[in-house]
SEVO-143187 format. One record per residue (C-alpha): residue number from 1; residue in one letter; x, y negated, z negated. Coordinates in Angstrom, 3 decimals, padded with zeros to 6 digits. Layout:
! SEVO-143187
+-----+---------+----------+----------+----------+
! num ! residuo !        u !        v !        w !
+-----+---------+----------+----------+----------+
! NUM !       a !        X !        Y !        Z !
...
+-----+---------+----------+----------+----------+
! end
This chain:
! SEVO-143187
+-----+---------+----------+----------+----------+
! num ! residuo !        u !        v !        w !
+-----+---------+----------+----------+----------+
!   1 !       m !  000.000 !  000.000 !  000.000 !
!   2 !       w !  002.904 ! -002.341 ! -000.691 !
!   3 !       v !  004.236 ! -001.567 !  002.767 !
!   4 !       f !  000.860 ! -002.469 !  004.236 !
!   5 !       c !  000.830 ! -005.757 !  002.324 !
!   6 !       f !  004.250 ! -006.510 !  003.810 !
!   7 !       y !  002.818 ! -005.605 !  007.223 !
!   8 !       l ! -000.026 ! -008.111 !  006.791 !
!   9 !       a !  002.519 ! -010.766 !  005.813 !
!  10 !       l !  004.473 ! -009.945 !  008.980 !
!  11 !       c !  001.284 ! -010.317 !  011.043 !
!  12 !       w !  000.695 ! -013.776 !  009.550 !
!  13 !       f !  004.301 ! -014.670 !  010.335 !
!  14 !       c !  003.720 ! -013.663 !  013.967 !
!  15 !       f !  000.583 ! -015.801 !  014.009 !
!  16 !       f !  002.351 ! -018.950 !  012.828 !
!  17 !       e !  005.444 ! -018.208 !  014.898 !
!  18 !       f !  003.767 ! -017.375 !  018.216 !
!  19 !       e ! -000.026 ! -017.835 !  018.303 !
!  20 !       q ! -000.569 ! -021.120 !  016.455 !
!  21 !       p !  002.103 ! -023.034 !  018.441 !
!  22 !       r !  000.446 ! -021.825 !  021.660 !
!  23 !       l ! -002.951 ! -022.997 !  020.399 !
!  24 !       n ! -001.373 ! -026.371 !  019.628 !
!  25 !       n !  000.055 ! -026.503 !  023.184 !
!  26 !       e !  003.565 ! -026.472 !  021.735 !
!  27 !       s !  004.481 ! -023.129 !  023.270 !
!  28 !       t !  003.441 ! -020.773 !  026.080 !
!  29 !       v !  004.516 ! -017.534 !  024.379 !
!  30 !       r !  001.897 ! -014.795 !  024.839 !
!  31 !       f !  001.572 ! -012.548 !  021.780 !
!  32 !       g ! -002.005 ! -011.336 !  022.354 !
!  33 !       a ! -002.981 ! -009.687 !  025.633 !
!  34 !       d ! -005.815 ! -011.905 !  026.917 !
!  35 !       s ! -006.019 ! -014.364 !  024.040 !
!  36 !       p ! -005.007 ! -017.350 !  026.226 !
!  37 !       t ! -007.773 ! -016.492 !  028.707 !
!  38 !       y ! -010.414 ! -016.282 !  025.970 !
!  39 !       w ! -009.406 ! -019.597 !  024.386 !
!  40 !       e ! -009.406 ! -021.255 !  027.811 !
!  41 !       a ! -012.962 ! -020.002 !  028.327 !
!  42 !       v ! -013.965 ! -021.286 !  024.870 !
!  43 !       n ! -012.493 ! -024.730 !  025.569 !
!  44 !       y ! -013.985 ! -024.882 !  029.053 !
!  45 !       r ! -017.482 ! -024.146 !  027.774 !
!  46 !       k ! -017.014 ! -026.761 !  025.060 !
!  47 !       d ! -015.846 ! -029.422 !  027.524 !
!  48 !       h ! -018.379 ! -028.504 !  030.219 !
!  49 !       a ! -021.529 ! -027.727 !  028.281 !
!  50 !       n ! -023.783 ! -027.833 !  031.346 !
!  51 !       a ! -021.488 ! -025.928 !  033.697 !
!  52 !       e ! -022.162 ! -022.317 !  034.618 !
!  53 !       f ! -019.527 ! -019.871 !  033.438 !
!  54 !       d ! -019.800 ! -016.148 !  034.122 !
!  55 !       l ! -018.946 ! -014.257 !  030.923 !
!  56 !       l ! -020.145 ! -010.874 !  032.153 !
!  57 !       s ! -019.466 ! -009.217 !  035.489 !
!  58 !       f ! -018.796 ! -005.778 !  036.915 !
!  59 !       g ! -015.075 ! -006.139 !  036.294 !
!  60 !       s ! -014.907 ! -008.236 !  033.116 !
!  61 !       n ! -016.689 ! -008.968 !  029.850 !
!  62 !       l ! -015.736 ! -012.112 !  027.932 !
!  63 !       i ! -018.856 ! -012.307 !  025.767 !
!  64 !       g ! -017.404 ! -011.005 !  022.506 !
!  65 !       p ! -014.119 ! -012.948 !  022.268 !
!  66 !       v ! -015.643 ! -016.161 !  023.618 !
!  67 !       a ! -018.566 ! -015.936 !  021.168 !
!  68 !       i ! -016.156 ! -015.408 !  018.245 !
!  69 !       g ! -013.871 ! -018.234 !  019.393 !
!  70 !       a ! -016.801 ! -020.621 !  019.912 !
!  71 !       a ! -018.232 ! -019.809 !  016.479 !
!  72 !       l ! -014.979 ! -020.002 !  014.496 !
!  73 !       q ! -013.163 ! -022.702 !  016.515 !
!  74 !       s ! -009.704 ! -022.112 !  015.032 !
!  75 !       g ! -006.990 ! -019.500 !  015.215 !
!  76 !       i ! -006.736 ! -019.172 !  011.428 !
!  77 !       a ! -010.481 ! -018.532 !  011.125 !
!  78 !       v ! -010.259 ! -015.887 !  013.860 !
!  79 !       n ! -007.317 ! -014.307 !  012.041 !
!  80 !       l ! -009.319 ! -014.061 !  008.807 !
!  81 !       f ! -012.363 ! -012.723 !  010.658 !
!  82 !       n ! -010.289 ! -010.027 !  012.382 !
!  83 !       t ! -008.732 ! -008.988 !  009.073 !
!  84 !       l ! -012.189 ! -008.744 !  007.504 !
!  85 !       l ! -013.417 ! -006.518 !  010.344 !
!  86 !       f ! -010.320 ! -004.356 !  009.955 !
!  87 !       f ! -010.862 ! -003.753 !  006.232 !
!  88 !       i ! -014.588 ! -003.088 !  006.691 !
!  89 !       a ! -013.817 ! -000.524 !  009.396 !
!  90 !       v ! -011.171 !  001.201 !  007.263 !
!  91 !       e ! -013.486 !  001.288 !  004.229 !
!  92 !       v ! -016.257 !  002.839 !  006.322 !
!  93 !       a ! -013.839 !  005.392 !  007.799 !
!  94 !       c ! -012.580 !  006.333 !  004.341 !
!  95 !       t ! -016.116 !  007.380 !  003.337 !
!  96 !       i ! -015.725 !  010.274 !  005.787 !
!  97 !       p ! -014.827 !  013.294 !  003.625 !
!  98 !       g ! -011.187 !  014.302 !  003.938 !
!  99 !       v ! -009.859 !  010.998 !  005.312 !
! 100 !       d ! -006.649 !  009.906 !  003.623 !
! 101 !       r ! -006.723 !  006.103 !  003.336 !
! 102 !       y ! -002.951 !  005.614 !  003.246 !
! 103 !       r ! -002.291 !  007.950 !  006.157 !
! 104 !       l ! -004.921 !  006.127 !  008.216 !
! 105 !       l ! -003.428 !  002.730 !  007.366 !
! 106 !       f !  000.059 !  003.957 !  008.175 !
! 107 !       l ! -000.944 !  005.318 !  011.583 !
! 108 !       l ! -002.782 !  002.106 !  012.467 !
! 109 !       m !  000.128 !  000.041 !  011.223 !
! 110 !       i !  002.778 !  001.712 !  013.410 !
! 111 !       c !  000.787 !  000.821 !  016.532 !
! 112 !       s !  002.117 ! -002.347 !  018.154 !
! 113 !       e ! -001.367 ! -003.312 !  019.432 !
! 114 !       t ! -002.758 ! -003.565 !  015.887 !
! 115 !       a ! -000.769 ! -006.704 !  015.010 !
! 116 !       p ! -002.165 ! -008.854 !  017.863 !
! 117 !       a ! -005.571 ! -007.304 !  017.163 !
! 118 !       l ! -005.401 ! -008.826 !  013.680 !
! 119 !       v ! -004.056 ! -012.297 !  014.463 !
! 120 !       t ! -005.319 ! -013.286 !  017.939 !
! 121 !       l ! -008.640 ! -013.738 !  019.706 !
! 122 !       n ! -009.011 ! -010.322 !  021.311 !
! 123 !       k ! -011.183 ! -007.286 !  022.047 !
! 124 !       e ! -008.992 ! -004.706 !  020.345 !
! 125 !       i ! -010.234 ! -005.554 !  016.842 !
! 126 !       m ! -013.792 ! -004.873 !  018.022 !
! 127 !       v ! -012.578 ! -001.664 !  019.658 !
! 128 !       l ! -011.086 ! -000.567 !  016.328 !
! 129 !       f ! -014.234 ! -001.553 !  014.431 !
! 130 !       s ! -016.616 !  000.229 !  016.802 !
! 131 !       a ! -014.416 !  003.346 !  017.087 !
! 132 !       l ! -014.212 !  003.933 !  013.326 !
! 133 !       l ! -017.918 !  003.215 !  012.790 !
! 134 !       l ! -018.796 !  005.584 !  015.633 !
! 135 !       a ! -016.664 !  008.292 !  013.998 !
! 136 !       k ! -018.574 !  007.720 !  010.754 !
! 137 !       f ! -021.853 !  008.126 !  012.657 !
! 138 !       v ! -020.671 !  011.326 !  014.349 !
! 139 !       y ! -019.477 !  012.925 !  011.111 !
! 140 !       s ! -022.491 !  011.901 !  009.013 !
! 141 !       t ! -024.887 !  014.705 !  008.100 !
! 142 !       k ! -027.690 !  012.118 !  008.003 !
! 143 !       r ! -027.379 !  009.859 !  011.040 !
! 144 !       s ! -027.786 !  006.117 !  010.488 !
! 145 !       w ! -029.442 !  004.308 !  013.399 !
! 146 !       f ! -028.296 !  001.009 !  011.901 !
! 147 !       l ! -024.715 !  002.265 !  012.135 !
! 148 !       l ! -025.198 !  003.349 !  015.748 !
! 149 !       g ! -026.823 !  000.017 !  016.589 !
! 150 !       t ! -023.827 ! -001.825 !  015.114 !
! 151 !       v ! -021.482 !  000.321 !  017.187 !
! 152 !       l ! -023.436 ! -000.396 !  020.377 !
! 153 !       l ! -023.564 ! -004.128 !  019.610 !
! 154 !       f ! -019.801 ! -004.398 !  019.136 !
! 155 !       s ! -019.240 ! -002.166 !  022.158 !
! 156 !       f ! -021.341 ! -004.550 !  024.241 !
! 157 !       f ! -019.173 ! -007.412 !  023.002 !
! 158 !       t ! -016.109 ! -005.420 !  024.022 !
! 159 !       r ! -016.539 ! -003.583 !  027.341 !
! 160 !       w ! -019.717 ! -002.372 !  029.013 !
! 161 !       e ! -017.871 !  000.839 !  029.954 !
! 162 !       q ! -017.580 !  001.655 !  026.257 !
! 163 !       i ! -021.366 !  001.636 !  025.865 !
! 164 !       a ! -021.675 !  003.950 !  028.879 !
! 165 !       i ! -019.106 !  006.317 !  027.359 !
! 166 !       i ! -020.935 !  006.386 !  024.018 !
! 167 !       f ! -024.305 !  007.120 !  025.634 !
! 168 !       l ! -022.723 !  009.847 !  027.771 !
! 169 !       f ! -021.091 !  011.359 !  024.685 !
! 170 !       l ! -024.355 !  011.318 !  022.715 !
! 171 !       f ! -026.148 !  012.926 !  025.665 !
! 172 !       l ! -023.602 !  015.734 !  025.849 !
! 173 !       r ! -023.619 !  016.286 !  022.065 !
! 174 !       r ! -027.390 !  016.338 !  021.599 !
! 175 !       k ! -028.494 !  019.306 !  019.518 !
! 176 !       g ! -029.466 !  022.449 !  021.391 !
! 177 !       s ! -028.089 !  021.357 !  024.749 !
! 178 !       i ! -025.985 !  023.666 !  026.874 !
! 179 !       f ! -023.197 !  021.079 !  026.760 !
! 180 !       e ! -023.070 !  021.254 !  022.962 !
! 181 !       r ! -022.730 !  025.048 !  023.154 !
! 182 !       k ! -020.209 !  024.937 !  026.001 !
! 183 !       p ! -018.041 !  021.811 !  025.590 !
! 184 !       r ! -015.752 !  022.753 !  028.466 !
! 185 !       l ! -018.797 !  022.623 !  030.709 !
! 186 !       a ! -019.437 !  019.146 !  029.291 !
! 187 !       v ! -015.945 !  018.042 !  030.358 !
! 188 !       a ! -016.511 !  019.499 !  033.828 !
! 189 !       f ! -019.828 !  017.646 !  034.020 !
! 190 !       v ! -018.113 !  014.347 !  033.165 !
! 191 !       v ! -015.462 !  014.925 !  035.840 !
! 192 !       a ! -018.184 !  015.678 !  038.398 !
! 193 !       v ! -020.196 !  012.568 !  037.495 !
! 194 !       l ! -017.139 !  010.322 !  037.675 !
! 195 !       t ! -016.022 !  011.866 !  040.966 !
! 196 !       v ! -019.350 !  011.339 !  042.711 !
! 197 !       s ! -020.207 !  007.936 !  041.204 !
! 198 !       y ! -016.808 !  006.369 !  041.966 !
! 199 !       s ! -016.822 !  007.621 !  045.546 !
! 200 !       l ! -020.360 !  006.382 !  046.192 !
! 201 !       i ! -019.582 !  002.943 !  044.750 !
! 202 !       a ! -016.389 !  002.785 !  046.810 !
! 203 !       m ! -018.484 !  003.297 !  049.942 !
! 204 !       l ! -020.572 !  000.202 !  049.227 !
! 205 !       p ! -019.514 ! -002.703 !  051.427 !
! 206 !       g ! -018.073 ! -005.617 !  049.510 !
! 207 !       s ! -017.492 ! -003.693 !  046.268 !
! 208 !       g ! -014.512 ! -004.622 !  044.104 !
! 209 !       i ! -013.213 ! -001.073 !  044.449 !
! 210 !       v ! -012.973 ! -001.453 !  048.228 !
! 211 !       g ! -011.014 ! -004.669 !  047.792 !
! 212 !       f ! -008.533 ! -003.039 !  045.459 !
! 213 !       m ! -008.002 ! -000.051 !  047.753 !
! 214 !       r ! -006.432 ! -002.355 !  050.323 !
! 215 !       f ! -003.302 ! -002.309 !  048.152 !
! 216 !       a ! -002.772 !  001.303 !  049.319 !
! 217 !       r ! -001.140 ! -000.163 !  052.405 !
! 218 !       g !  001.728 ! -001.242 !  050.160 !
! 219 !       a !  002.602 !  002.403 !  049.381 !
! 220 !       n !  001.880 !  001.890 !  045.676 !
! 221 !       t !  001.354 !  005.193 !  043.840 !
! 222 !       i ! -001.714 !  004.125 !  041.869 !
! 223 !       a ! -003.305 !  002.678 !  045.006 !
! 224 !       k ! -002.776 !  005.968 !  046.843 !
! 225 !       f ! -004.420 !  007.824 !  043.962 !
! 226 !       n ! -007.325 !  005.369 !  044.175 !
! 227 !       a ! -007.705 !  006.108 !  047.871 !
! 228 !       i ! -007.837 !  009.841 !  047.142 !
! 229 !       q ! -010.428 !  009.520 !  044.358 !
! 230 !       a ! -012.527 !  007.223 !  046.564 !
! 231 !       h ! -013.068 !  010.249 !  048.809 !
! 232 !       f ! -014.302 !  012.619 !  046.073 !
! 233 !       g ! -010.747 !  013.517 !  045.074 !
! 234 !       f ! -010.768 !  012.408 !  041.429 !
! 235 !       p ! -010.194 !  015.994 !  040.113 !
! 236 !       l ! -006.958 !  016.056 !  042.124 !
! 237 !       v ! -005.530 !  012.870 !  040.627 !
! 238 !       m ! -007.057 !  012.627 !  037.143 !
! 239 !       v ! -004.157 !  014.315 !  035.333 !
! 240 !       p ! -001.378 !  012.174 !  036.869 !
! 241 !       k ! -003.534 !  009.061 !  036.398 !
! 242 !       i ! -004.049 !  009.875 !  032.703 !
! 243 !       i ! -000.275 !  010.298 !  032.371 !
! 244 !       m !  000.240 !  006.925 !  034.054 !
! 245 !       d ! -002.395 !  005.267 !  031.857 !
! 246 !       i ! -000.847 !  006.398 !  028.596 !
! 247 !       s !  002.736 !  005.829 !  029.767 !
! 248 !       g !  002.379 !  002.551 !  031.627 !
! 249 !       e !  005.649 !  001.190 !  032.928 !
! 250 !       l !  007.634 !  003.557 !  030.719 !
! 251 !       l !  007.781 !  005.691 !  033.855 !
! 252 !       r !  009.702 !  002.785 !  035.427 !
! 253 !       p !  011.660 !  001.246 !  032.514 !
! 254 !       a !  013.563 ! -001.081 !  034.830 !
! 255 !       t !  010.319 ! -003.055 !  035.105 !
! 256 !       y !  010.671 ! -004.238 !  031.514 !
! 257 !       f !  014.252 ! -005.323 !  031.979 !
! 258 !       a !  013.226 ! -007.311 !  035.052 !
! 259 !       m !  010.303 ! -008.846 !  033.141 !
! 260 !       f !  012.544 ! -009.885 !  030.259 !
! 261 !       r !  015.087 ! -011.288 !  032.712 !
! 262 !       d !  012.418 ! -013.393 !  034.437 !
! 263 !       f !  010.334 ! -014.513 !  031.456 !
! 264 !       g !  012.530 ! -013.982 !  028.385 !
! 265 !       f !  010.477 ! -014.050 !  025.187 !
! 266 !       g !  007.616 ! -015.834 !  026.946 !
! 267 !       d !  005.468 ! -012.721 !  027.302 !
! 268 !       i !  006.004 ! -010.640 !  024.184 !
! 269 !       h !  002.879 ! -008.614 !  024.818 !
! 270 !       s !  003.888 ! -007.327 !  028.246 !
! 271 !       w !  007.556 ! -006.550 !  027.719 !
! 272 !       f !  007.427 ! -005.329 !  024.099 !
! 273 !       i !  003.958 ! -004.616 !  022.664 !
! 274 !       v !  002.591 ! -002.605 !  025.619 !
! 275 !       p !  005.562 ! -000.195 !  025.944 !
! 276 !       a !  005.798 !  000.136 !  022.156 !
! 277 !       f !  002.109 !  001.129 !  022.153 !
! 278 !       s !  002.787 !  003.905 !  024.672 !
! 279 !       l !  005.731 !  005.086 !  022.577 !
! 280 !       v !  003.405 !  005.841 !  019.641 !
! 281 !       l !  000.338 !  006.919 !  021.644 !
! 282 !       i !  002.147 !  009.700 !  023.502 !
! 283 !       p !  003.564 !  011.431 !  020.374 !
! 284 !       l !  000.197 !  011.174 !  018.591 !
! 285 !       l ! -001.548 !  012.797 !  021.548 !
! 286 !       a !  001.063 !  015.572 !  021.564 !
! 287 !       i !  000.737 !  016.146 !  017.801 !
! 288 !       a ! -003.053 !  016.193 !  018.037 !
! 289 !       y ! -002.908 !  018.682 !  020.901 !
! 290 !       f ! -000.563 !  021.109 !  019.134 !
! 291 !       k ! -002.643 !  020.874 !  015.941 !
! 292 !       g ! -005.755 !  021.826 !  017.904 !
! 293 !       l ! -007.364 !  018.415 !  017.369 !
! 294 !       l ! -008.055 !  017.921 !  021.076 !
! 295 !       n ! -010.220 !  021.009 !  021.378 !
! 296 !       p ! -013.460 !  019.761 !  023.015 !
! 297 !       r ! -015.453 !  021.790 !  020.468 !
! 298 !       r ! -014.557 !  019.041 !  018.034 !
! 299 !       p ! -016.879 !  016.047 !  018.579 !
! 300 !       i ! -014.189 !  013.360 !  018.309 !
! 301 !       a ! -011.927 !  015.366 !  020.624 !
! 302 !       l ! -014.673 !  015.442 !  023.252 !
! 303 !       l ! -015.106 !  011.679 !  022.859 !
! 304 !       i ! -011.357 !  011.168 !  023.315 !
! 305 !       i ! -011.311 !  013.330 !  026.454 !
! 306 !       i ! -014.262 !  011.458 !  027.970 !
! 307 !       y ! -012.606 !  008.116 !  027.232 !
! 308 !       l ! -009.304 !  009.205 !  028.787 !
! 309 !       l ! -011.139 !  010.350 !  031.916 !
! 310 !       v ! -013.084 !  007.108 !  032.284 !
! 311 !       v ! -009.961 !  004.965 !  031.798 !
! 312 !       a ! -008.159 !  007.140 !  034.366 !
! 313 !       l ! -010.909 !  006.277 !  036.841 !
! 314 !       t ! -010.087 !  002.562 !  036.710 !
! 315 !       p ! -008.126 !  001.336 !  039.763 !
! 316 !       f ! -005.196 ! -000.034 !  037.742 !
! 317 !       v ! -002.856 !  001.050 !  034.952 !
! 318 !       q ! -003.450 ! -000.571 !  031.568 !
! 319 !       p ! -002.261 !  001.460 !  028.537 !
! 320 !       r ! -003.924 ! -000.815 !  025.951 !
! 321 !       y ! -007.352 !  000.260 !  027.244 !
! 322 !       n ! -006.613 !  003.500 !  025.382 !
! 323 !       y ! -006.503 !  001.731 !  022.016 !
! 324 !       f ! -009.947 !  003.266 !  021.369 !
! 325 !       v ! -008.336 !  006.689 !  021.834 !
! 326 !       y ! -005.448 !  005.762 !  019.543 !
! 327 !       v ! -007.776 !  004.689 !  016.717 !
! 328 !       l ! -009.720 !  007.961 !  016.950 !
! 329 !       l ! -006.454 !  009.921 !  016.944 !
! 330 !       c ! -005.428 !  008.075 !  013.777 !
! 331 !       l ! -008.688 !  009.083 !  012.127 !
! 332 !       e ! -008.355 !  012.732 !  013.136 !
! 333 !       l ! -004.747 !  012.937 !  011.975 !
! 334 !       a ! -005.670 !  011.217 !  008.706 !
! 335 !       k ! -008.259 !  013.893 !  007.890 !
! 336 !       k ! -007.385 !  016.934 !  005.825 !
! 337 !       e ! -008.412 !  020.475 !  006.584 !
! 338 !       d ! -008.278 !  023.524 !  004.365 !
! 339 !       p ! -005.800 !  026.339 !  005.095 !
! 340 !       a ! -008.469 !  028.262 !  007.075 !
! 341 !       g ! -008.735 !  025.375 !  009.518 !
! 342 !       r ! -012.150 !  024.353 !  008.229 !
! 343 !       n ! -012.905 !  020.695 !  008.843 !
! 344 !       l ! -013.592 !  019.100 !  005.471 !
! 345 !       t ! -015.952 !  016.648 !  007.093 !
! 346 !       s ! -018.429 !  019.035 !  008.644 !
! 347 !       g ! -017.511 !  022.416 !  007.188 !
! 348 !       e ! -017.271 !  023.773 !  010.716 !
! 349 !       l ! -014.581 !  026.342 !  011.468 !
! 350 !       v ! -012.815 !  024.961 !  014.526 !
! 351 !       p ! -010.485 !  027.195 !  016.541 !
! 352 !       a ! -007.131 !  025.749 !  017.502 !
+-----+---------+----------+----------+----------+
! end
C-alpha cells in the first residue's frame, strides 16, 4: 500500500510536470494519448456555443471525455475525478470473492497506461471503471441491473464498440443457450459474425473502411491484412492481427528510436507509454494462458477473447485499445483459486 501511495505521488508529479504546463500553453509535451484532442474540443465548444460539433461518429466517440472536461473545466479537477473513479472501481472489484486487493493494485500499477488514465482527460479511466464493474456483474450470483446499466452508460461514453461487445457477450452467455454449453462454438460464431459484417460494410460505397483500404497500395502489412479480411478472409488474418495489436511497434523497434530522434520528449505517450504497455500486456496474456485463465469456459476469458477479436478487426494497430483486456487480466490474476482449480468466485470447477 505504501508503494501504491508513492505511485499516486508519482502520477501527480507527472501531471504537474507534463499535463498542467500543456494545459497552460507552456508546453506541447503529450503525456495522455488523446487528451489534447479532448481539451481542444472542450475549448472549441465553449468558444463557439452555437457551432455544430460532431462528438459521435462511426469512427470516433468524444462524448465522454468532452462531457467530463466541460463539467470540471480544469486539469486538477479531472485528475481528482479520475482517481475517484479508480478507487470506486477497485473497491467494487474487491467485493468479488477471492480478489486480492494488493495484487490487483500492483498489476494495475505496473501498466504504463494507468498513469495517464489517472491524471489526464481520457477514455482509459472509463474503460477501467466499466471493465471492473462488468466483472462484478458477471461474477455476481444475483445480477444487479443497476450495475449493468452503469457499465453500459460508461461504455457509451467510451466507445460504441464496447457496448456492442458487451451485448454480444451477454447474448452468448445467456443461460441455457448452446453457446453457454459450447463456448468454443461461441468463439466461432463471433469470428463468423465479424467476418461477414466487416466484408459487407467494406463493400458499401463511400465507407470509411474502403477509404482506409487504399493504403494497401503502399505495401503496408496491416493494409494488406485489411484487404484480405474485406473479402471474407478475417479468419486467415485474425491471429497475426491480434499479435500486431498487442505488440504494436515492438515488432519494429527502430520506429521508436526514429520517433525519439524526431520529437525527443515531446510525445512521451507514443515513444514510451505505448511500448511499455505492450511489454506488460504480452507477459500477462502468456501467464493467463498457461494458468488456464483464457479457457473460453470461463466467462471473463470469453469476454477477453471477444474483445481481442473485435480490436483485431479494426483497420489500424493501436495497442492501448486493449486496455480493457489488460484490466480484466489483472482481475483474473488477482483472484485466488483452491488447489483443485475451483474458482472461489463461482464455485465452478474450470479445466485448464
